[in-house]
C-alpha atoms as an extended CHARMM CRD file, in Angstrom:
* protein
*
       167  EXT
         1         1  MET       CA            110.3250000000     -148.2960000000       12.2910000000  PROA      1               0.0000000000
         2         2  SER       CA            111.6240000000     -147.2140000000        8.9400000000  PROA      2               0.0000000000
         3         3  THR       CA            110.3420000000     -144.6800000000        6.5090000000  PROA      3               0.0000000000
         4         4  THR       CA            111.4930000000     -144.0920000000        2.9600000000  PROA      4               0.0000000000
         5         5  PHE       CA            110.0580000000     -142.0700000000        0.1790000000  PROA      5               0.0000000000
         6         6  ASP       CA            110.5580000000     -140.1430000000       -2.9330000000  PROA      6               0.0000000000
         7         7  SER       CA            108.1750000000     -138.2580000000       -5.5160000000  PROA      7               0.0000000000
         8         8  SER       CA            106.4760000000     -141.4580000000       -6.3310000000  PROA      8               0.0000000000
         9         9  MET       CA            106.5410000000     -143.8090000000       -3.4170000000  PROA      9               0.0000000000
        10        10  LEU       CA            106.2280000000     -144.0610000000        0.2890000000  PROA      10              0.0000000000
        11        11  SER       CA            107.2110000000     -147.2360000000        2.1590000000  PROA      11              0.0000000000
        12        12  ILE       CA            106.9940000000     -147.8970000000        6.0680000000  PROA      12              0.0000000000
        13        13  THR       CA            108.2460000000     -150.9980000000        7.6490000000  PROA      13              0.0000000000
        14        14  GLY       CA            108.7800000000     -151.8900000000       11.1600000000  PROA      14              0.0000000000
        15        15  ALA       CA            107.3290000000     -153.3060000000       14.5160000000  PROA      15              0.0000000000
        16        16  GLY       CA            106.0270000000     -151.9120000000       17.9730000000  PROA      16              0.0000000000
        17        17  HSD       CA            105.5940000000     -153.3790000000       21.1500000000  PROA      17              0.0000000000
        18        18  PHE       CA            104.5110000000     -152.1700000000       24.7970000000  PROA      18              0.0000000000
        19        19  ALA       CA            104.3900000000     -154.0550000000       28.1030000000  PROA      19              0.0000000000
        20        20  HSD       CA            103.4960000000     -152.8350000000       31.4730000000  PROA      20              0.0000000000
        21        21  GLU       CA            103.0280000000     -154.2320000000       34.9160000000  PROA      21              0.0000000000
        22        22  LEU       CA            101.5710000000     -152.8940000000       37.9430000000  PROA      22              0.0000000000
        23        23  THR       CA            102.1030000000     -154.2900000000       41.3390000000  PROA      23              0.0000000000
        24        24  THR       CA            100.6690000000     -152.7220000000       44.6540000000  PROA      24              0.0000000000
        25        25  THR       CA            100.5550000000     -153.5570000000       48.3880000000  PROA      25              0.0000000000
        26        26  SER       CA             97.4940000000     -154.5620000000       50.0030000000  PROA      26              0.0000000000
        27        27  GLU       CA             97.0590000000     -151.0460000000       51.5020000000  PROA      27              0.0000000000
        28        28  PHE       CA             96.8700000000     -149.5670000000       48.0570000000  PROA      28              0.0000000000
        29        29  VAL       CA             93.5360000000     -147.6420000000       47.2410000000  PROA      29              0.0000000000
        30        30  ASP       CA             93.2010000000     -146.8770000000       43.6520000000  PROA      30              0.0000000000
        31        31  PRO       CA             93.0560000000     -143.2450000000       43.3490000000  PROA      31              0.0000000000
        32        32  ARG       CA             91.5100000000     -143.1320000000       39.8920000000  PROA      32              0.0000000000
        33        33  SER       CA             88.2340000000     -143.0060000000       41.5930000000  PROA      33              0.0000000000
        34        34  ALA       CA             89.0760000000     -139.4020000000       41.9230000000  PROA      34              0.0000000000
        35        35  SER       CA             90.3500000000     -139.2510000000       38.1860000000  PROA      35              0.0000000000
        36        36  VAL       CA             94.1790000000     -138.6030000000       39.1920000000  PROA      36              0.0000000000
        37        37  PHE       CA             95.9960000000     -141.8490000000       38.1190000000  PROA      37              0.0000000000
        38        38  SER       CA             95.6850000000     -143.7370000000       34.9850000000  PROA      38              0.0000000000
        39        39  PRO       CA             98.8150000000     -145.9820000000       34.1380000000  PROA      39              0.0000000000
        40        40  GLY       CA             99.3660000000     -147.1520000000       30.5510000000  PROA      40              0.0000000000
        41        41  SER       CA            101.8480000000     -147.6080000000       28.0630000000  PROA      41              0.0000000000
        42        42  GLY       CA            101.9460000000     -147.8210000000       24.0940000000  PROA      42              0.0000000000
        43        43  ALA       CA            103.9970000000     -147.8470000000       20.9370000000  PROA      43              0.0000000000
        44        44  ASP       CA            102.7650000000     -145.5810000000       18.2510000000  PROA      44              0.0000000000
        45        45  TYR       CA            103.7370000000     -144.6140000000       14.6410000000  PROA      45              0.0000000000
        46        46  GLN       CA            102.0710000000     -141.8960000000       12.4780000000  PROA      46              0.0000000000
        47        47  CYS       CA            102.7360000000     -140.6040000000        9.2280000000  PROA      47              0.0000000000
        48        48  ALA       CA            100.9560000000     -137.9240000000        7.2980000000  PROA      48              0.0000000000
        49        49  VAL       CA            101.1640000000     -137.7410000000        3.4940000000  PROA      49              0.0000000000
        50        50  SER       CA             99.5400000000     -135.7620000000        0.6040000000  PROA      50              0.0000000000
        51        51  VAL       CA             98.9200000000     -137.0210000000       -2.8380000000  PROA      51              0.0000000000
        52        52  ASP       CA             97.9290000000     -134.8630000000       -5.8280000000  PROA      52              0.0000000000
        53        53  THR       CA             96.8370000000     -137.8140000000       -7.9010000000  PROA      53              0.0000000000
        54        54  SER       CA             95.2320000000     -141.4070000000       -7.3710000000  PROA      54              0.0000000000
        55        55  ALA       CA             97.8610000000     -143.8120000000       -5.7010000000  PROA      55              0.0000000000
        56        56  ALA       CA             97.9040000000     -147.4090000000       -5.2830000000  PROA      56              0.0000000000
        57        57  TYR       CA             98.3590000000     -148.8810000000       -1.5860000000  PROA      57              0.0000000000
        58        58  THR       CA             99.2170000000     -152.1850000000        0.0830000000  PROA      58              0.0000000000
        59        59  ILE       CA             99.5980000000     -153.1690000000        3.5480000000  PROA      59              0.0000000000
        60        60  THR       CA            100.4740000000     -156.2070000000        5.5370000000  PROA      60              0.0000000000
        61        61  VAL       CA            100.8950000000     -156.4150000000        9.1610000000  PROA      61              0.0000000000
        62        62  LEU       CA            100.7550000000     -159.1290000000       11.9280000000  PROA      62              0.0000000000
        63        63  LEU       CA             98.7000000000     -157.2680000000       14.7050000000  PROA      63              0.0000000000
        64        64  GLY       CA             99.2920000000     -158.6960000000       18.3180000000  PROA      64              0.0000000000
        65        65  GLN       CA             96.8560000000     -158.2010000000       21.1180000000  PROA      65              0.0000000000
        66        66  TRP       CA             95.9580000000     -154.5240000000       21.3240000000  PROA      66              0.0000000000
        67        67  GLY       CA             97.7690000000     -153.9140000000       17.9410000000  PROA      67              0.0000000000
        68        68  LYS       CA             96.0690000000     -151.5490000000       15.6850000000  PROA      68              0.0000000000
        69        69  VAL       CA             96.6550000000     -150.1900000000       12.0630000000  PROA      69              0.0000000000
        70        70  SER       CA             94.6150000000     -147.4010000000       10.1070000000  PROA      70              0.0000000000
        71        71  LEU       CA             94.7680000000     -145.4400000000        6.9060000000  PROA      71              0.0000000000
        72        72  SER       CA             92.3710000000     -142.2790000000        7.0020000000  PROA      72              0.0000000000
        73        73  SER       CA             91.6180000000     -139.2300000000        5.0460000000  PROA      73              0.0000000000
        74        74  SER       CA             90.8630000000     -135.9500000000        6.4730000000  PROA      74              0.0000000000
        75        75  GLN       CA             88.3220000000     -135.5790000000        3.7690000000  PROA      75              0.0000000000
        76        76  THR       CA             86.5260000000     -138.9770000000        3.7410000000  PROA      76              0.0000000000
        77        77  GLY       CA             87.4660000000     -140.7790000000        6.9840000000  PROA      77              0.0000000000
        78        78  PHE       CA             88.8050000000     -144.1450000000        7.4490000000  PROA      78              0.0000000000
        79        79  ILE       CA             89.8240000000     -146.3750000000        4.4340000000  PROA      79              0.0000000000
        80        80  PHE       CA             90.6330000000     -149.0580000000        6.8140000000  PROA      80              0.0000000000
        81        81  ASN       CA             90.7830000000     -149.2850000000       10.8370000000  PROA      81              0.0000000000
        82        82  GLU       CA             91.7880000000     -152.6620000000       12.2780000000  PROA      82              0.0000000000
        83        83  THR       CA             92.3630000000     -153.4080000000       15.9490000000  PROA      83              0.0000000000
        84        84  ASN       CA             93.1150000000     -156.8540000000       17.4320000000  PROA      84              0.0000000000
        85        85  PHE       CA             91.6580000000     -157.3730000000       20.8250000000  PROA      85              0.0000000000
        86        86  ALA       CA             92.1650000000     -161.1610000000       20.7630000000  PROA      86              0.0000000000
        87        87  ALA       CA             95.2530000000     -162.7720000000       22.4760000000  PROA      87              0.0000000000
        88        88  SER       CA             96.3800000000     -164.5480000000       19.2010000000  PROA      88              0.0000000000
        89        89  PRO       CA             97.9990000000     -162.4690000000       16.5250000000  PROA      89              0.0000000000
        90        90  ARG       CA             96.0310000000     -161.6800000000       13.5140000000  PROA      90              0.0000000000
        91        91  LEU       CA             97.3880000000     -161.1040000000        9.9470000000  PROA      91              0.0000000000
        92        92  VAL       CA             95.8410000000     -157.9220000000        8.2420000000  PROA      92              0.0000000000
        93        93  GLN       CA             96.1820000000     -157.4370000000        4.3650000000  PROA      93              0.0000000000
        94        94  PHE       CA             94.6040000000     -154.6070000000        2.3570000000  PROA      94              0.0000000000
        95        95  SER       CA             95.2840000000     -153.0870000000       -0.9910000000  PROA      95              0.0000000000
        96        96  GLY       CA             93.3110000000     -150.4760000000       -2.8780000000  PROA      96              0.0000000000
        97        97  THR       CA             93.5800000000     -147.0380000000       -4.5520000000  PROA      97              0.0000000000
        98        98  ILE       CA             93.1740000000     -143.7380000000       -2.6740000000  PROA      98              0.0000000000
        99        99  PRO       CA             92.1500000000     -140.4510000000       -4.6300000000  PROA      99              0.0000000000
       100       100  PRO       CA             94.1100000000     -137.2840000000       -4.3540000000  PROA      100             0.0000000000
       101       101  GLY       CA             94.1330000000     -135.7860000000       -0.7460000000  PROA      101             0.0000000000
       102       102  ASN       CA             95.6170000000     -135.8440000000        2.6920000000  PROA      102             0.0000000000
       103       103  PHE       CA             96.1060000000     -139.0870000000        4.5190000000  PROA      103             0.0000000000
       104       104  ALA       CA             97.4010000000     -140.4380000000        7.7900000000  PROA      104             0.0000000000
       105       105  VAL       CA             98.8590000000     -144.0460000000        8.2050000000  PROA      105             0.0000000000
       106       106  ARG       CA             99.1260000000     -145.0670000000       11.8030000000  PROA      106             0.0000000000
       107       107  ALA       CA            100.2660000000     -148.2220000000       13.4490000000  PROA      107             0.0000000000
       108       108  ASN       CA            100.0970000000     -148.6040000000       17.2070000000  PROA      108             0.0000000000
       109       109  ALA       CA             99.6420000000     -150.7680000000       20.1710000000  PROA      109             0.0000000000
       110       110  GLY       CA             98.7940000000     -149.5830000000       23.7760000000  PROA      110             0.0000000000
       111       111  LEU       CA             96.4440000000     -149.9620000000       26.7780000000  PROA      111             0.0000000000
       112       112  ALA       CA             95.5730000000     -147.8480000000       29.7820000000  PROA      112             0.0000000000
       113       113  ILE       CA             94.8950000000     -150.0050000000       33.0920000000  PROA      113             0.0000000000
       114       114  GLU       CA             91.4380000000     -150.1400000000       34.2530000000  PROA      114             0.0000000000
       115       115  ASN       CA             90.4830000000     -149.4000000000       37.7910000000  PROA      115             0.0000000000
       116       116  LEU       CA             91.8180000000     -152.3250000000       40.1470000000  PROA      116             0.0000000000
       117       117  SER       CA             89.3470000000     -154.4040000000       41.5320000000  PROA      117             0.0000000000
       118       118  PRO       CA             89.3150000000     -154.6190000000       45.4920000000  PROA      118             0.0000000000
       119       119  GLY       CA             91.8420000000     -157.1790000000       46.4900000000  PROA      119             0.0000000000
       120       120  LEU       CA             93.7270000000     -156.9870000000       43.0680000000  PROA      120             0.0000000000
       121       121  HSD       CA             97.1560000000     -155.9700000000       43.4480000000  PROA      121             0.0000000000
       122       122  HSD       CA             98.8740000000     -157.0510000000       40.1870000000  PROA      122             0.0000000000
       123       123  VAL       CA             98.0960000000     -156.6470000000       36.5740000000  PROA      123             0.0000000000
       124       124  GLU       CA            100.1720000000     -157.0510000000       33.5670000000  PROA      124             0.0000000000
       125       125  TYR       CA             99.5450000000     -156.2280000000       29.8140000000  PROA      125             0.0000000000
       126       126  SER       CA            101.5100000000     -156.3650000000       26.7420000000  PROA      126             0.0000000000
       127       127  GLY       CA            100.8360000000     -156.1700000000       23.1600000000  PROA      127             0.0000000000
       128       128  GLY       CA            102.2020000000     -154.8160000000       19.6340000000  PROA      128             0.0000000000
       129       129  PHE       CA            102.3220000000     -155.2590000000       15.9670000000  PROA      129             0.0000000000
       130       130  ASP       CA            105.0050000000     -157.1340000000       13.7690000000  PROA      130             0.0000000000
       131       131  ASN       CA            106.2390000000     -157.2090000000       10.1820000000  PROA      131             0.0000000000
       132       132  LEU       CA            104.5550000000     -153.9290000000        9.0880000000  PROA      132             0.0000000000
       133       133  ASP       CA            104.9360000000     -153.3070000000        5.3600000000  PROA      133             0.0000000000
       134       134  PHE       CA            103.1430000000     -150.3960000000        3.8340000000  PROA      134             0.0000000000
       135       135  VAL       CA            103.6050000000     -149.0720000000        0.4170000000  PROA      135             0.0000000000
       136       136  LEU       CA            101.8340000000     -146.1580000000       -1.4120000000  PROA      136             0.0000000000
       137       137  GLN       CA            102.6770000000     -145.9630000000       -5.0440000000  PROA      137             0.0000000000
       138       138  VAL       CA            102.0380000000     -143.0650000000       -7.3440000000  PROA      138             0.0000000000
       139       139  PRO       CA            101.8510000000     -144.0350000000      -10.8490000000  PROA      139             0.0000000000
       140       140  GLU       CA            104.6440000000     -142.7160000000      -13.1750000000  PROA      140             0.0000000000
       141       141  PRO       CA            103.5990000000     -139.4490000000      -14.8210000000  PROA      141             0.0000000000
       142       142  GLY       CA            104.7670000000     -140.5850000000      -18.2820000000  PROA      142             0.0000000000
       143       143  VAL       CA            103.1620000000     -143.9370000000      -18.4140000000  PROA      143             0.0000000000
       144       144  THR       CA             99.6110000000     -142.9900000000      -18.8370000000  PROA      144             0.0000000000
       145       145  GLY       CA            100.4570000000     -140.3480000000      -21.5680000000  PROA      145             0.0000000000
       146       146  PHE       CA            102.6640000000     -142.8880000000      -23.4840000000  PROA      146             0.0000000000
       147       147  LEU       CA             99.9830000000     -145.5130000000      -23.5560000000  PROA      147             0.0000000000
       148       148  LEU       CA             97.4850000000     -143.0140000000      -24.5620000000  PROA      148             0.0000000000
       149       149  THR       CA             99.8660000000     -141.6040000000      -27.2770000000  PROA      149             0.0000000000
       150       150  MET       CA            100.6060000000     -145.1940000000      -28.5560000000  PROA      150             0.0000000000
       151       151  SER       CA             96.8480000000     -145.8820000000      -28.8710000000  PROA      151             0.0000000000
       152       152  VAL       CA             96.2700000000     -142.8640000000      -30.7700000000  PROA      152             0.0000000000
       153       153  LEU       CA             99.1490000000     -143.2780000000      -33.2420000000  PROA      153             0.0000000000
       154       154  GLY       CA             97.8330000000     -146.6830000000      -33.8640000000  PROA      154             0.0000000000
       155       155  ILE       CA             94.4290000000     -145.3660000000      -34.7450000000  PROA      155             0.0000000000
       156       156  VAL       CA             95.8070000000     -142.6240000000      -36.9950000000  PROA      156             0.0000000000
       157       157  ARG       CA             98.2010000000     -145.0200000000      -38.6280000000  PROA      157             0.0000000000
       158       158  ARG       CA             95.3740000000     -147.5570000000      -39.6100000000  PROA      158             0.0000000000
       159       159  GLN       CA             93.3570000000     -144.6710000000      -40.9000000000  PROA      159             0.0000000000
       160       160  ARG       CA             96.0710000000     -143.7080000000      -43.4840000000  PROA      160             0.0000000000
       161       161  ARG       CA             96.3440000000     -147.1020000000      -45.1820000000  PROA      161             0.0000000000
       162       162  PRO       CA             94.9990000000     -147.0390000000      -48.6880000000  PROA      162             0.0000000000
       163       163  ILE       CA             91.7850000000     -149.0890000000      -49.3170000000  PROA      163             0.0000000000
       164       164  ARG       CA             92.3580000000     -152.2040000000      -51.3450000000  PROA      164             0.0000000000
       165       165  THR       CA             90.1810000000     -153.2500000000      -53.7680000000  PROA      165             0.0000000000
       166       166  CYS       CA             89.8280000000     -156.8640000000      -55.1450000000  PROA      166             0.0000000000
       167       167  LYS       CA             90.3480000000     -157.1220000000      -59.0710000000  PROA      167             0.0000000000
């Protein structure tokens, strides 16, 4: 994973994967019936960010099985929250604008193994996410003011022109 940022931009790129395998003997008794044992594995990335103005975001990620990506706010909940349960990868793309506030970006993949059925002595799972590209861009502070100033100057200039009359 790679995270870069400055005062006007946050960029996150990367991938994450997990895999686990459990093999037991025929004498194995699954102890999870007593809530003692729950094997699992995962890959997880989390980033907290605060913005003091509206900001534009874009995200593209290829979710493998058990892959998940989300953007959430402590004030308003999930902006998006996508999980791929299917075996085939799924491309996820979102873009939009978020208001000022505190946000969390999360990309992960993981799974805990369920109880082993009687006679089952081998389970194997894997999953992940690839090609994550998330960008959060805050507008340049001077651009809005500049455009507004130019519009106002244009209006004032038009009002100062002398009125011409036809003779």
